C-alpha positions in Angstrom: 113.8 -45.3 -31.5 113.7 -44.8 -27.8 114.7 -48.4 -27.2 117.8 -48.0 -29.4 118.8 -44.9 -27.3 118.4 -46.9 -24.1 120.5 -49.7 -25.5 123.4 -47.3 -26.2 123.2 -45.6 -22.8 125.4 -48.1 -21.1 128.2 -47.2 -23.5 128.1 -43.6 -22.3 127.6 -44.2 -18.6 130.6 -46.4 -18.3 133.3 -43.9 -19.4 131.7 -41.2 -17.3 131.8 -43.4 -14.3 135.5 -44.2 -15.0 136.4 -40.5 -15.3 134.5 -39.7 -12.1 136.5 -42.4 -10.4 139.7 -40.7 -11.5 138.5 -37.3 -10.2 137.4 -38.8 -6.9 140.8 -40.6 -6.4 142.9 -37.5 -7.1 140.7 -35.3 -5.0 141.0 -37.7 -2.1 144.7 -37.6 -2.4 144.9 -33.8 -2.7 143.0 -33.3 0.5 145.1 -35.7 2.5 148.7 -35.5 1.2 150.5 -32.4 2.4 153.0 -32.2 -0.4 150.7 -32.8 -3.3 149.4 -29.5 -4.7 147.6 -28.7 -7.9 150.6 -26.8 -9.4 152.8 -29.8 -8.8 150.3 -32.0 -10.7 150.0 -29.5 -13.6 153.8 -29.1 -13.7 154.2 -32.7 -14.9 153.4 -31.4 -18.4 156.3 -29.7 -20.3 155.8 -26.1 -21.3 156.8 -25.7 -24.9 159.1 -22.7 -25.5 157.6 -20.4 -28.1 159.6 -18.8 -30.9 160.4 -15.1 -30.8 157.7 -12.7 -31.8 155.0 -15.1 -30.9 152.5 -14.8 -28.2 153.7 -15.7 -24.7 151.2 -17.0 -22.0 151.8 -15.8 -18.5 151.8 -18.5 -15.9 148.6 -18.6 -13.8 148.9 -17.5 -10.3 149.4 -20.2 -7.6 146.2 -21.0 -5.9 146.3 -24.0 -3.5 142.6 -23.8 -3.1 141.9 -24.5 -6.8 139.6 -27.4 -7.1 140.4 -30.5 -9.2 137.6 -29.9 -11.7 139.0 -26.5 -12.7 142.6 -27.9 -12.7 141.6 -30.5 -15.4 139.2 -28.3 -17.2 139.7 -28.1 -21.0 139.4 -24.3 -20.9 142.8 -22.7 -19.7 142.9 -19.5 -17.5 142.8 -16.3 -19.6 146.4 -15.3 -20.5 147.8 -11.8 -21.0 149.5 -11.1 -24.2 152.5 -8.8 -25.1 153.1 -8.1 -28.7 156.3 -6.5 -30.2 155.2 -3.5 -32.2 158.5 -2.1 -33.4 160.6 -3.9 -36.0 163.8 -2.2 -34.8 163.2 -3.2 -31.1 165.5 -5.9 -29.9 164.0 -9.4 -29.8 162.1 -10.2 -26.7 164.0 -12.3 -24.2 163.4 -16.0 -24.3 161.1 -17.1 -21.6 162.4 -19.5 -19.0 160.8 -22.9 -18.7 159.8 -23.3 -15.1 159.6 -26.9 -13.9 157.8 -27.6 -10.7 158.9 -30.2 -8.2 158.5 -33.8 -9.3 155.4 -35.6 -8.1 155.8 -37.5 -4.8 156.0 -41.3 -4.9 152.7 -41.5 -3.1 151.0 -39.5 -5.8 152.6 -41.6 -8.5 151.3 -44.8 -6.9 147.8 -43.3 -6.5 147.6 -42.4 -10.2 148.9 -45.9 -11.1 146.2 -47.5 -9.0 143.5 -45.4 -10.7 144.8 -46.2 -14.2 144.9 -49.9 -13.4 141.3 -49.8 -12.0 140.1 -47.9 -15.1 141.7 -50.5 -17.4 140.1 -53.4 -15.6 136.7 -51.6 -15.6 136.8 -51.3 -19.4 138.0 -54.9 -19.9 135.2 -56.3 -17.8 132.5 -54.2 -19.5 129.9 -56.5 -21.1 129.7 -56.5 -24.9 126.6 -56.7 -27.0 125.9 -60.1 -28.5 127.0 -60.5 -32.1 124.6 -63.5 -32.7 121.0 -63.8 -31.5 118.8 -66.9 -31.7 115.1 -66.0 -32.0 112.1 -68.2 -32.5 109.1 -67.6 -34.8 105.9 -67.1 -32.8 102.3 -67.8 -33.7 101.2 -65.2 -36.3 104.7 -63.8 -36.7 106.1 -62.7 -40.1 109.8 -62.5 -40.6 109.5 -58.7 -40.8 107.8 -58.7 -37.3 110.5 -60.9 -35.9 113.4 -58.8 -37.2 112.0 -55.4 -36.3 111.1 -56.7 -32.8 114.8 -57.6 -32.3 116.1 -54.1 -33.1 116.7 -54.5 -36.9 115.8 -51.2 -38.7 112.7 -51.8 -40.9 114.4 -50.7 -44.1 117.3 -53.1 -43.6 114.9 -55.9 -42.6 112.9 -55.3 -45.8 116.1 -55.4 -48.0 117.3 -58.6 -46.3 113.9 -60.3 -46.8 113.8 -59.3 -50.5 117.2 -61.0 -51.0 116.1 -64.1 -49.0 113.0 -64.5 -51.2 115.1 -65.2 -54.2 115.7 -68.8 -53.0 113.4 -69.2 -49.9 109.8 -68.2 -49.3 109.6 -66.6 -45.8 106.0 -67.8 -45.6 107.4 -71.3 -45.1 108.5 -70.4 -41.6 106.3 -72.0 -38.9 105.9 -71.3 -35.2 108.9 -72.5 -33.3 111.2 -72.3 -36.3 114.6 -70.8 -35.2 116.1 -67.8 -37.0 119.7 -66.7 -36.3 120.2 -62.9 -36.5 123.8 -61.5 -36.9 125.1 -58.2 -35.7 128.4 -56.5 -36.3 129.9 -55.0 -33.2 131.9 -51.8 -34.0 133.7 -50.4 -31.0 133.2 -46.9 -32.3 129.4 -47.3 -32.5 127.3 -47.7 -29.4 124.7 -50.1 -30.9 125.6 -53.3 -32.9 124.7 -53.1 -36.6 122.5 -55.7 -38.3 124.6 -57.7 -40.7 122.4 -60.7 -41.8 120.4 -63.7 -40.8 120.4 -67.5 -41.2 117.5 -70.0 -41.5 118.1 -73.7 -41.0 115.8 -75.4 -43.5 116.5 -78.9 -42.2 119.3 -80.8 -40.5 121.7 -80.3 -43.4 120.6 -77.3 -45.5 120.4 -73.6 -44.6 120.0 -70.2 -46.3 122.2 -67.3 -45.3 121.6 -63.6 -46.0 124.8 -61.5 -45.5 125.4 -57.7 -45.7 128.1 -56.6 -48.1 130.5 -53.7 -47.8 128.3 -51.6 -50.0 125.3 -52.2 -47.6 123.4 -54.5 -50.0 122.3 -58.0 -48.9 123.1 -61.2 -50.8 121.6 -64.7 -50.2 123.4 -68.0 -50.4 122.7 -71.7 -49.7 124.8 -73.5 -47.1 125.0 -77.2 -46.5 126.7 -79.2 -43.7 129.1 -82.0 -44.5 127.6 -85.4 -43.9 129.3 -88.8 -43.2 127.9 -92.3 -43.6 128.3 -95.0 -41.0 126.4 -98.1 -40.0 124.4 -99.0 -36.8 123.3 -102.4 -35.6 120.6 -103.6 -33.2 119.6 -106.9 -31.8 116.5 -107.5 -29.7 113.7 -109.7 -28.4 110.1 -109.3 -29.3 107.7 -109.3 -26.3 105.0 -107.0 -27.5 105.3 -106.3 -31.2 108.2 -105.7 -33.6 107.4 -102.0 -33.8 107.1 -101.4 -30.0 110.2 -103.5 -29.0 112.5 -102.1 -31.8 111.4 -98.6 -30.8 112.4 -99.2 -27.2 115.8 -100.5 -28.4 116.3 -97.1 -30.1 115.7 -98.1 -33.7 114.4 -95.1 -35.7 110.8 -95.2 -37.0 111.9 -95.1 -40.7 114.1 -98.2 -40.2 111.3 -100.1 -38.4 108.8 -99.4 -41.1 111.3 -100.5 -43.8 111.9 -103.7 -41.8 108.2 -104.4 -41.7 107.9 -103.9 -45.5 110.9 -106.2 -46.1 109.1 -109.1 -44.5 105.5 -108.1 -45.3 105.5 -110.4 -48.4 106.3 -113.5 -46.4 105.3 -112.9 -42.8 101.8 -112.3 -41.3 102.6 -109.9 -38.5 99.2 -110.5 -36.9 99.5 -114.2 -36.4 103.1 -115.3 -37.0 104.9 -113.1 -34.4 105.1 -114.6 -31.0 106.5 -113.5 -27.6 110.2 -114.4 -27.4 110.9 -114.0 -31.2 113.9 -112.0 -32.1 115.1 -109.4 -34.6 118.4 -108.1 -35.9 119.0 -105.1 -38.2 122.0 -103.3 -39.8 121.3 -100.0 -41.5 123.1 -97.0 -42.9 123.2 -93.8 -40.8 124.2 -90.3 -42.0 125.6 -87.8 -39.5 126.6 -84.1 -39.8 129.9 -82.8 -38.3 128.1 -81.7 -35.2 126.7 -85.2 -34.6 123.1 -84.6 -35.8 121.4 -87.5 -37.5 120.1 -86.8 -41.0 116.5 -88.2 -40.9 115.1 -90.5 -43.6 118.5 -91.1 -45.1 120.2 -94.6 -45.4 119.0 -98.0 -46.2 118.5 -101.2 -44.3 121.3 -103.4 -45.6 120.7 -106.6 -43.4 117.9 -107.9 -41.2 116.9 -111.1 -39.6 113.7 -112.3 -37.9 113.8 -115.3 -35.6 110.2 -116.6 -35.6 109.6 -119.7 -33.4 113.2 -120.7 -33.8 113.2 -120.3 -37.6 115.7 -117.7 -38.7 114.8 -115.5 -41.8 117.8 -113.3 -42.8 117.5 -110.9 -45.7 120.3 -108.9 -47.4 120.1 -105.8 -49.6 121.9 -106.3 -52.9 122.3 -104.0 -55.9 122.9 -105.8 -59.2 125.1 -104.7 -62.2 122.1 -102.7 -63.6 121.7 -100.6 -60.5 118.5 -102.4 -59.4 118.3 -103.2 -55.7 116.2 -105.7 -53.7 116.3 -107.9 -50.6 117.3 -111.5 -51.0 117.6 -114.5 -48.7 121.0 -116.3 -48.4 120.2 -118.5 -51.4 119.7 -115.5 -53.7 115.8 -115.6 -53.8 114.1 -112.3 -53.7 111.9 -111.6 -50.7 109.5 -109.6 -52.9 106.3 -111.4 -53.8 103.5 -110.3 -56.2 101.3 -109.3 -53.1 102.0 -108.1 -49.6 100.3 -110.2 -46.9 99.7 -107.1 -44.7 99.1 -103.9 -46.7 99.2 -101.8 -43.5 101.6 -101.1 -40.6 101.0 -101.6 -36.9 97.4 -102.9 -37.4 95.6 -105.6 -35.4 93.7 -108.4 -37.2 90.1 -108.3 -35.8 88.1 -110.4 -38.3 89.1 -113.2 -40.6 87.7 -114.6 -43.8 84.4 -116.7 -43.5 81.0 -116.8 -41.9 80.5 -114.5 -38.9 77.7 -112.6 -37.1 77.7 -109.1 -38.7 78.4 -106.4 -36.1 76.0 -104.0 -37.7 73.3 -106.1 -39.3 73.1 -108.6 -36.4 72.9 -111.8 -38.3 75.3 -114.3 -39.8 76.9 -113.2 -43.0 79.8 -114.3 -45.2 82.8 -112.0 -44.5 84.7 -112.0 -47.8 87.9 -110.4 -46.6 89.9 -109.7 -43.5 89.8 -106.7 -41.2 92.7 -104.8 -39.7 91.9 -102.4 -36.8 94.1 -99.3 -36.8 93.9 -95.6 -35.7 92.1 -93.3 -38.2 94.7 -91.9 -40.6 97.0 -94.9 -40.7 98.5 -95.2 -44.2 97.2 -98.1 -46.4 99.6 -99.5 -49.0 99.0 -101.0 -52.5 99.6 -104.7 -52.0 101.2 -105.0 -55.4 102.0 -103.3 -58.7 98.9 -102.6 -60.8 96.3 -100.2 -62.2 93.6 -98.6 -60.1 90.2 -99.7 -61.5 88.0 -98.0 -58.9 88.5 -95.1 -56.4 85.6 -93.5 -54.7 82.4 -94.3 -52.7 81.1 -97.8 -53.2 78.0 -99.2 -51.6 78.4 -100.2 -47.9 82.2 -100.2 -48.4 82.4 -96.4 -48.0 85.5 -94.9 -49.5 86.9 -97.8 -51.6 89.8 -98.6 -53.9 90.3 -101.6 -56.2 93.6 -102.4 -57.9 93.9 -104.8 -60.9 97.2 -106.8 -60.9 98.5 -109.4 -63.3 97.0 -112.8 -64.2 93.4 -111.9 -63.1 94.5 -111.0 -59.6 92.8 -108.0 -57.9 92.8 -106.4 -54.4 90.3 -104.2 -52.7 90.5 -101.7 -49.7 87.4 -100.3 -47.9 86.2 -97.9 -45.2 89.0 -95.4 -45.9 88.8 -91.9 -44.4 90.6 -90.5 -47.4 91.6 -91.8 -50.8 94.9 -90.9 -52.3 94.9 -93.1 -55.5 93.1 -92.0 -58.6 91.1 -94.2 -60.9 93.1 -95.2 -64.0 96.4 -94.5 -62.4 99.3 -96.9 -62.0 100.6 -97.7 -58.5 103.7 -99.5 -57.2 103.8 -102.1 -54.5 104.0 -100.3 -51.1 102.7 -97.0 -52.4 100.2 -95.2 -50.1 96.8 -95.3 -51.7 94.7 -94.0 -48.8 94.2 -93.8 -45.0 92.3 -95.9 -42.4 88.8 -94.6 -41.6 85.3 -95.7 -40.7 83.2 -94.7 -43.7 80.3 -96.9 -45.0 78.9 -99.7 -42.9 81.5 -99.7 -40.1 81.5 -99.7 -36.3 85.0 -98.2 -36.0 88.2 -97.3 -37.9 89.6 -100.3 -39.7 90.8 -101.6 -43.1 88.7 -104.2 -44.9 91.0 -106.0 -47.3 90.0 -108.4 -50.0 91.9 -110.5 -52.6 90.0 -111.6 -55.8 91.0 -114.2 -58.3 88.9 -114.3 -61.6 86.5 -111.8 -60.0 85.8 -114.0 -56.9 86.9 -113.1 -53.3 89.3 -115.7 -51.8 90.9 -116.1 -48.4 94.0 -113.8 -48.3 95.7 -116.0 -45.8 95.3 -119.1 -48.0 96.6 -117.5 -51.3 99.8 -119.1 -52.5 101.7 -116.9 -54.9 104.9 -117.6 -56.8 108.1 -116.1 -55.6 110.1 -113.3 -57.1 113.4 -113.0 -58.9 116.3 -115.5 -58.2 120.0 -114.7 -58.6 122.1 -117.0 -60.7 125.6 -117.3 -62.1 128.0 -114.4 -61.5 125.3 -112.4 -59.8 124.8 -115.2 -57.3 128.5 -115.4 -56.7 128.8 -111.7 -56.1 125.8 -111.7 -53.8 127.2 -114.5 -51.6 130.5 -112.5 -51.2 128.3 -109.5 -50.2 126.5 -111.7 -47.6 129.8 -112.6 -45.9 130.8 -109.0 -45.8 127.4 -107.9 -44.3 127.6 -110.6 -41.6 131.0 -109.4 -40.5 129.9 -105.7 -40.7 126.9 -106.5 -38.5 129.0 -108.1 -35.8 131.6 -105.3 -35.8 128.9 -102.6 -35.6 127.2 -104.5 -32.8 130.4 -104.8 -30.9 131.1 -101.1 -31.2 127.7 -100.3 -30.0 128.1 -102.6 -27.0 131.5 -101.0 -26.2 129.9 -97.5 -26.3 127.2 -98.5 -23.9 129.7 -100.1 -21.5 131.8 -96.9 -21.6 128.9 -94.6 -20.9 127.7 -96.8 -18.0 131.1 -96.4 -16.3 
């Protein structure tokens, strides 16, 4: 309560200061100008002639020593009154309007200066903010946040009740921004709470607004978004992920790029320094230039591995199904992914080796990928989960049954996401890298089994996927030409923007 009074104090002090300035200016002039006297100042107001038989105020006696405060006082000097008691008496004579001498030019200028200064003082006075951005702190509730920012508790409660109809205030996390709106009424010292806005993500927001009847209503609000394309071309000196990231390619695009080629490229052994990459992808922007995350598809990519170019194009057929195809119309998708994990390092291949824990030579019936704990592990192909849980020295273990007697297994997980008996799609996350079971550090042990026997994953040759023919192939080839032209145009625009910014 006291804070609110202090907030409104500046609206009282400012007019008082302005009036004091007027008094000081006129007092200064009255003490220094010989011809400017109080009666002359007062005489600038016209004396209204009263009608007969009404009370007549006698003029106050002239007093040059009258101070300016009494001269401008709202309480006039006590008048003497004379009433006509007899109806037959002649009407009282009409009083004469006495006009004092006109104010001197010097006094007129002084008053004009004071008026101009007062006007400027009021114009320059700071206004209370109509919009306030606040941030959720650790342990804050929305009620705490609003009340702390001078919103009356009852109004904050009503606004939160309205908000709860479409948004749970408990979803707010520390650091989340909340915009609080106030209505600035010139006749009221303190701004009045009029609503709030919570930006749920880059595009969507919820807005609570106060109506004329004082009640609060909640609405959803969405920014307009526009689709464009972006192109990148780069050289691989470390890894596809690291070098594409340095070029400015978003994480979601890099991961999609890796998945596109994971059926036919072994990222641990086939990528060499000096290899190249190209990518063209869709990008969605709001009107204020913000990028909408995780929206848009990769529509063209190319890896140049040891001088061998491998372009892929996204194509949607007449049934609405989309996939990536090479220039001949053959699908990049194979029954199994060669690398069911992103950003991992191959540490042990298939075959005899000295076991790092047991200390003697033992057949290693899979391949190991070292990766940080918690790295996602993908299903290498479509299938049914036949086992999910702890299994011998494998620790947390998942086995998936695919077509034609083909199976894959994943071991040493920190956490399992797949459920036994459930169906999974190729590329679906089934668990996360860990070091459970007989393990010396976080890694994925990956096996491929044919007819129940482990085989070398690097040596498995699997049939290709779908191939386009006839009218579909003709339509696809036309799309290939359009994609190539779009890539070059987008790349040229990006180069032009970089050159413009460098100047």
